[in-house]
C-alpha positions, 0 to 999 in steps of 0.5 A: 498455081494459085495461092490457095493451092500452095497453102493447101499443099504446105498444110498437108505437108505439115500434117503428114510430117506431124503424123509421121513424127508423132509416134517417135516424139511421143515415145521419146517424151514418155521414156524421158519423163519415166527415166526422169522420175526414176532419177528423181526417186533414186537421186542418180543424176547421170546424163547417159541414163536418159539418152540411151533408153530414149535412143533404144525406144525410138529405134524400136518405134521406127523398126515397128512403124517404119513401113507405115511411115514410109507408106504414108510419105510415099502416098503423099509424094505420089499425090503431090506428083499427080498434081504436076499436070494441073499446074 
């Protein structure tokens, strides 16, 4: 296995990880900014007010897109396993 193949596999792993984590992280960012704006407007400084909505929103994203995430990760792993005979 050459250095170029290893670099290609690692780059693809980072790409798959970013693709899978992207929707969850963007949801957490959007909910966090929205709750922070509401806290600033109302001057309520409660830490649990930001935590609970983020957890609920991220859980909903995982519930609705979990099948796609697992399928994407499974396809990448199957492709990785199919490279084993060429090593």
